[in-house]
C-alpha positions as CSV (number, residue, x, y, z in Angstrom):
1,M,188.4,115.2,157.9
2,E,184.8,116.3,158.6
3,P,183.5,118.8,155.9
4,I,183.0,121.7,158.3
5,K,186.4,121.4,159.8
6,K,187.9,121.1,156.3
7,Q,186.1,124.4,155.2
8,R,187.3,126.2,158.3
9,L,191.0,125.1,157.5
10,L,190.8,126.1,153.8
11,V,189.4,129.4,154.8
12,A,192.1,129.9,157.5
13,V,195.0,128.8,155.2
14,A,193.7,131.0,152.3
15,A,193.4,134.0,154.6
16,L,196.9,133.7,156.0
17,G,198.2,133.2,152.6
18,Y,196.5,136.4,151.3
19,F,197.8,138.2,154.4
20,V,201.4,137.3,153.4
21,D,200.5,138.1,149.9
22,I,199.4,141.6,150.6
23,Y,202.2,142.2,153.0
24,D,204.7,141.9,150.2
25,L,202.6,143.4,147.4
26,I,202.1,146.6,149.4
27,L,205.6,146.6,151.1
28,F,207.4,148.1,148.2
29,G,205.1,151.2,148.2
30,I,205.8,151.7,151.9
31,V,209.7,151.4,151.7
32,R,209.8,152.9,148.2
33,I,211.4,156.2,149.4
34,P,213.9,154.8,152.1
35,S,215.0,152.0,150.0
36,L,215.5,154.1,146.8
37,T,217.4,156.7,148.9
38,D,219.7,154.0,150.4
39,L,220.4,152.8,146.9
40,G,221.4,156.3,145.7
41,V,218.4,157.5,143.9
42,A,218.2,161.2,143.6
43,S,214.9,162.8,144.9
44,S,214.2,164.1,141.3
45,D,214.3,160.6,140.0
46,M,212.1,159.0,142.9
47,Q,208.7,158.9,141.2
48,D,210.1,157.6,137.8
49,T,212.2,155.0,139.5
50,G,209.4,154.0,141.8
51,I,207.0,153.6,138.8
52,L,209.6,151.4,137.0
53,L,210.0,149.1,140.0
54,L,206.2,148.8,140.6
55,N,205.7,148.0,136.9
56,M,208.2,145.4,137.0
57,Q,206.3,143.7,139.8
58,M,203.2,144.1,138.1
59,A,204.5,142.6,134.9
60,G,205.7,139.6,136.9
61,M,202.1,139.3,138.2
62,L,200.7,139.4,134.7
63,I,202.8,136.5,133.6
64,G,202.6,134.8,136.8
65,G,198.8,134.9,136.8
66,F,198.6,133.2,133.5
67,L,201.1,130.6,134.4
68,F,199.7,129.7,137.9
69,G,196.1,129.9,136.6
70,V,196.7,127.3,133.9
71,L,198.7,125.3,136.2
72,G,195.8,125.3,138.7
73,D,193.4,123.9,136.2
74,I,195.9,121.2,135.1
75,K,197.6,120.1,138.3
76,G,195.3,121.4,141.0
77,R,194.7,124.3,143.2
78,V,197.0,123.2,146.1
79,T,199.9,122.9,143.8
80,V,199.6,126.5,142.8
81,L,199.4,127.5,146.5
82,F,202.7,125.8,147.3
83,G,204.6,127.0,144.3
84,S,203.6,130.6,144.7
85,I,204.3,130.8,148.4
86,V,207.9,129.3,147.8
87,L,208.7,131.7,144.9
88,Y,207.6,134.8,146.6
89,S,209.2,134.0,149.9
90,V,212.5,133.5,148.3
91,A,212.0,136.8,146.3
92,N,211.2,138.6,149.5
93,I,214.5,137.5,151.2
94,S,216.3,138.4,148.0
95,N,214.8,141.9,148.1
96,G,216.5,142.5,151.3
97,L,219.9,141.7,149.8
98,V,219.8,144.0,146.7
99,T,222.4,146.7,146.2
100,S,221.4,148.2,142.7
101,I,218.3,149.3,141.0
102,P,218.5,146.8,138.1
103,A,218.7,144.0,140.8
104,Y,215.9,145.4,142.8
105,A,213.9,145.5,139.6
106,F,214.6,141.9,138.7
107,V,213.7,140.6,142.2
108,R,210.5,142.7,142.2
109,F,209.6,140.9,138.9
110,L,210.3,137.5,140.6
111,A,208.2,138.5,143.6
112,G,205.4,139.5,141.2
113,L,205.5,135.9,139.6
114,G,205.1,134.3,143.0
115,L,202.5,136.5,144.2
116,A,200.4,136.0,141.2
117,G,199.2,132.5,142.2
118,E,198.0,133.2,145.8
119,L,194.6,134.8,145.8
120,G,193.3,133.1,142.8
121,A,194.0,129.6,144.1
122,G,192.7,130.5,147.7
123,I,189.4,131.9,146.5
124,T,189.0,129.0,144.0
125,L,189.4,126.4,146.9
126,V,187.0,128.1,149.2
127,S,184.4,128.7,146.4
128,E,184.4,125.2,145.4
129,T,184.4,123.7,148.9
130,M,181.7,125.9,150.7
131,S,178.0,125.8,150.0
132,K,176.8,128.1,147.3
133,E,174.7,130.1,149.8
134,K,177.6,130.5,152.2
135,R,180.6,130.8,150.2
136,G,180.4,134.5,150.2
137,Y,181.2,134.5,153.9
138,G,184.3,132.5,153.2
139,T,185.8,134.7,150.6
140,M,184.7,137.7,152.6
141,L,186.8,136.5,155.5
142,V,189.7,135.6,153.3
143,V,190.1,139.1,151.9
144,T,189.1,141.0,155.0
145,F,191.8,139.3,157.0
146,G,194.2,139.3,154.2
147,A,194.1,143.0,153.6
148,L,195.5,143.6,157.0
149,G,198.8,142.4,155.8
150,A,199.4,145.8,154.4
151,V,198.8,147.3,157.9
152,V,201.4,144.8,159.4
153,A,203.9,145.7,156.6
154,A,203.5,149.4,157.5
155,L,204.1,148.8,161.1
156,I,207.1,146.6,160.6
157,A,208.5,149.2,158.1
158,D,208.1,151.8,160.9
159,E,210.2,149.8,163.3
160,F,212.8,148.1,161.2
161,S,215.1,149.0,158.1
162,W,213.5,148.3,154.7
163,R,215.8,145.3,154.3
164,M,214.6,143.7,157.5
165,S,211.0,144.4,156.3
166,Y,211.6,142.2,153.4
167,F,213.3,139.6,155.5
168,V,210.3,139.4,157.6
169,G,208.0,139.0,154.9
170,G,210.0,136.1,153.3
171,G,209.9,134.5,156.8
172,L,206.3,134.6,157.2
173,G,205.8,133.0,153.8
174,L,208.1,130.1,154.7
175,L,206.3,129.6,158.0
176,L,203.1,129.5,156.2
177,L,204.3,126.4,154.4
178,L,203.8,124.4,157.4
179,L,200.1,125.1,157.2
180,R,200.0,124.4,153.5
181,V,200.9,120.7,154.2
182,R,197.4,120.0,155.5
183,A,195.5,122.0,152.9
184,M,193.5,119.6,150.8
185,E,192.4,119.7,147.1
186,S,188.9,120.8,145.9
187,G,186.5,118.0,145.4
188,M,185.2,119.5,142.3
189,F,188.6,119.6,140.7
190,N,189.3,115.9,141.8
191,E,186.2,115.0,139.9
192,L,187.3,116.8,136.9
193,P,187.6,114.3,133.8
194,K,191.4,113.8,133.2
195,K,190.9,115.1,129.5
196,D,189.7,118.4,130.8
197,Q,192.7,118.7,133.0
198,K,195.1,118.4,129.9
199,V,193.4,121.2,127.9
200,M,195.0,124.6,128.1
201,S,192.2,126.4,129.9
202,F,193.0,129.8,128.6
203,L,192.4,128.6,125.0
204,R,188.9,127.7,126.1
205,I,188.4,131.5,127.3
206,I,189.7,133.2,124.1
207,G,188.1,130.5,121.8
208,K,184.5,131.6,122.7
209,K,183.3,135.1,122.1
210,E,180.8,134.9,125.0
211,L,183.3,133.6,127.5
212,F,186.0,136.1,126.5
213,I,183.7,139.0,126.8
214,K,182.5,138.0,130.3
215,Y,186.1,137.5,131.2
216,L,187.1,140.9,130.0
217,R,184.2,142.5,132.0
218,C,185.4,140.6,135.1
219,I,188.8,142.2,134.6
220,L,187.6,145.7,134.0
221,I,185.4,145.8,137.1
222,G,188.5,145.7,139.4
223,V,190.8,148.3,137.6
224,P,189.6,151.3,139.8
225,V,191.0,149.5,142.9
226,W,194.6,149.6,141.6
227,Y,194.1,153.1,140.4
228,V,193.4,154.1,144.0
229,V,196.2,152.0,145.4
230,G,198.7,152.4,142.7
231,I,198.4,156.0,142.0
232,L,196.6,157.9,144.9
233,V,197.9,155.9,147.7
234,V,201.4,155.0,146.7
235,F,202.2,158.4,145.6
236,S,200.4,160.1,148.5
237,P,203.6,162.0,149.8
238,E,203.8,163.7,146.4
239,F,200.1,164.4,146.2
240,A,200.1,165.8,149.8
241,E,202.8,168.2,148.7
242,A,200.9,169.3,145.6
243,L,197.7,169.7,147.4
244,E,199.3,171.8,150.2
245,V,198.4,169.3,153.0
246,Q,199.3,170.9,156.4
247,G,201.9,168.6,158.0
248,A,204.1,165.8,156.7
249,V,202.4,162.8,155.2
250,K,204.2,159.5,155.2
251,G,203.5,156.9,152.6
252,S,203.5,154.1,155.2
253,Q,200.7,155.8,157.1
254,A,198.8,156.5,154.0
255,V,198.9,152.6,153.2
256,I,197.9,151.6,156.8
257,W,194.8,153.9,156.6
258,C,194.0,152.8,153.1
259,Y,194.2,149.0,153.9
260,V,192.4,149.4,157.2
261,G,189.6,150.9,155.1
262,L,190.0,148.1,152.4
263,S,189.6,145.5,155.2
264,V,186.4,147.3,156.6
265,G,185.2,147.7,152.9
266,D,185.8,143.9,152.1
267,L,183.8,143.0,155.4
268,L,181.0,145.4,154.6
269,T,180.6,144.5,150.8
270,G,180.7,140.8,151.7
271,L,178.0,141.1,154.3
272,L,175.9,143.4,152.1
273,S,176.1,140.9,149.2
274,Q,174.9,138.3,151.4
275,I,172.1,140.3,152.9
276,F,170.8,141.5,149.5
277,R,171.7,138.3,147.8
278,S,173.5,140.3,144.9
279,R,177.1,140.7,144.2
280,R,176.5,143.0,141.3
281,R,174.4,145.7,143.0
282,V,176.9,146.1,145.8
283,I,179.8,146.5,143.3
284,L,178.0,149.2,141.3
285,G,177.4,151.1,144.7
286,S,181.1,150.8,145.4
287,L,182.2,152.2,142.2
288,F,180.0,155.3,142.4
289,F,181.3,155.8,146.1
290,S,185.0,155.3,145.1
291,A,184.7,157.7,142.2
292,A,183.3,160.5,144.3
293,L,186.0,160.1,146.9
294,S,188.7,160.0,144.4
295,A,187.4,163.4,143.0
296,T,187.3,164.8,146.5
297,Y,191.0,163.5,147.1
298,L,192.4,165.2,144.0
299,Y,190.7,168.6,144.5
300,T,190.7,169.4,148.1
301,F,193.6,171.7,149.1
302,G,194.9,172.6,152.6
303,L,193.7,169.6,154.5
304,T,195.4,168.7,157.7
305,D,197.5,165.4,157.7
306,T,194.8,163.9,159.8
307,A,192.0,164.7,157.5
308,F,194.3,163.3,154.6
309,Y,194.7,160.1,156.3
310,L,191.1,159.9,157.0
311,L,190.4,160.5,153.3
312,C,192.8,157.5,152.6
313,F,190.9,155.4,154.9
314,L,187.5,156.2,153.2
315,L,189.2,155.6,149.5
316,G,190.3,152.1,151.0
317,T,186.7,151.5,152.2
318,S,185.2,152.3,148.9
319,T,187.5,149.9,147.0
320,G,186.8,147.2,149.4
321,Y,184.9,145.4,146.8
322,W,188.1,143.7,145.8
323,G,187.2,140.3,147.4
324,L,183.6,140.5,145.9
325,F,184.8,141.2,142.5
326,V,187.4,138.3,142.6
327,T,184.4,136.0,143.9
328,V,182.3,137.0,141.0
329,A,185.1,136.1,138.6
330,S,185.4,132.6,140.4
331,E,181.6,132.1,140.2
332,S,181.3,133.1,136.6
333,F,183.1,130.2,135.0
334,G,183.1,126.3,135.1
335,T,185.3,124.1,137.2
336,N,187.6,123.3,134.2
337,I,188.8,126.9,133.8
338,R,187.8,128.4,137.1
339,S,191.6,128.5,138.6
340,T,192.7,130.1,135.3
341,V,190.0,132.8,135.5
342,T,190.3,133.5,139.2
343,T,194.0,133.7,139.2
344,T,194.5,135.6,136.0
345,V,191.7,138.3,136.5
346,P,193.0,139.9,139.8
347,N,196.6,139.8,138.1
348,F,195.5,141.4,135.0
349,V,193.9,144.2,137.1
350,R,197.1,144.6,139.0
351,G,199.0,144.5,135.7
352,A,196.7,147.4,134.6
353,T,198.8,149.4,136.8
354,I,201.3,149.7,134.4
355,P,199.3,151.5,131.7
356,I,197.7,153.6,134.6
357,T,201.0,154.7,136.0
358,L,202.5,155.3,132.6
359,S,199.5,157.4,131.4
360,F,199.7,159.3,134.6
361,A,203.3,160.0,134.1
362,F,202.9,160.9,130.4
363,L,200.3,163.5,131.3
364,Q,202.6,165.2,133.7
365,D,206.0,164.8,131.8
366,S,204.9,165.3,128.1
367,M,201.6,167.3,128.5
368,G,202.7,169.5,131.5
369,W,199.6,168.6,133.4
370,S,199.4,168.8,137.2
371,M,199.3,165.7,139.3
372,S,195.6,166.4,140.1
373,H,194.5,166.9,136.6
374,S,196.7,163.9,135.2
375,A,195.4,161.4,137.9
376,A,191.7,162.8,137.3
377,L,191.8,162.0,133.6
378,V,193.1,158.5,134.2
379,G,190.7,157.8,136.9
380,L,187.8,158.9,134.8
381,V,188.8,156.3,132.2
382,C,189.2,153.6,134.9
383,F,185.9,154.2,136.5
384,A,184.0,154.5,133.1
385,I,185.1,151.1,131.9
386,A,184.5,149.5,135.3
387,L,181.0,150.9,135.3
388,W,180.4,149.5,131.8
389,A,181.7,146.2,132.8
390,S,179.6,145.8,136.0
391,W,176.5,147.0,134.4
392,G,176.7,144.1,132.0
393,I,177.9,141.2,134.3
394,Q,175.6,138.6,135.3
395,E,174.5,138.1,139.1
396,T,176.3,135.1,140.5
397,F,175.0,134.9,144.1
398,A,174.2,131.3,145.1
399,K,175.1,130.2,141.5
400,D,175.8,126.4,141.2
401,L,179.5,126.0,140.5
402,D,179.5,122.3,139.6
403,Y,179.6,122.4,135.7
404,L,182.1,122.5,132.9
405,E,182.8,125.1,130.1
406,T,182.7,123.8,126.6
407,V,184.0,125.4,123.4
């Protein structure tokens, strides 16, 4: 196959894969209330049960990110793409069959395991296949299109039952396997010495202080994204009530507007990083923008539901540096550990939802703080560590990726 056609195919496959990934990842937040109500959860337990199930999914992503990341550096990027899509498709279908909260939690954990491999493997393949000057466009297209999976999830959930919504997600994943058959392995991975493919890549990262600090910075940059999504958007109906929003706010609509904004943000930050030839400066600007909007969200009372949804859209736009931050992680490390880094970094960020939500709940339940004050303190910590991390990260635009990391 000609190089240009191969690049286009890989971008299309990665974008469709991330689309299905986001569909399932966000679907629980959309169907949280109807599914838990159907399973007999009392309204007073809705938030705590929702946090439990969300954290089970994120725990699966933490573990799955590590497993699929290492597997990608040992067996190849395409192997991870196949394995992840099969696992989360089966888990999605199983989600539509659950009849109890323990079963729901277990299947969300399995779904998290499967979802963990998708984005990292796709971004790694695209980064290693396209030219160093233009790969930013490729990763931009992947995340911009993929983010729309949340919009489709919300539209499906509005038209069908929560069980059918999960069935649709599983079916989309299985259909995607037909495209995966044609996906080809990265040339850089194929040229990797066999001895490097047998070494546990994660050990290389933690075995060298310089690599570990850089790896930690890459993770911390993305934490505010899942603070916004996992707290401000997922629990938007509860925030709307506390903030005396005029009109009923639906979680599905808040997710739609947030992810439309996130898709727009991914497109804008991707283009800006190419125009200014800098990933780092664009990420820093996004963080300041997102912090200001988060404060506005938490302390603006009496908005109309339309204005509230607009704020959700702007929050999504401000966190649209997600694709850029994953690209930075992929570009910051050598070929022999790139899959591990690119797969684990976004999943550690998603996994950070666990301490974020637990801290949010603790401040309310044990300290007696309001929702706004609790979320504000948690957000302050998230943005502070992200700014510290992005300030110290190296610029990766147009960096040559054909090299190995040594310990």
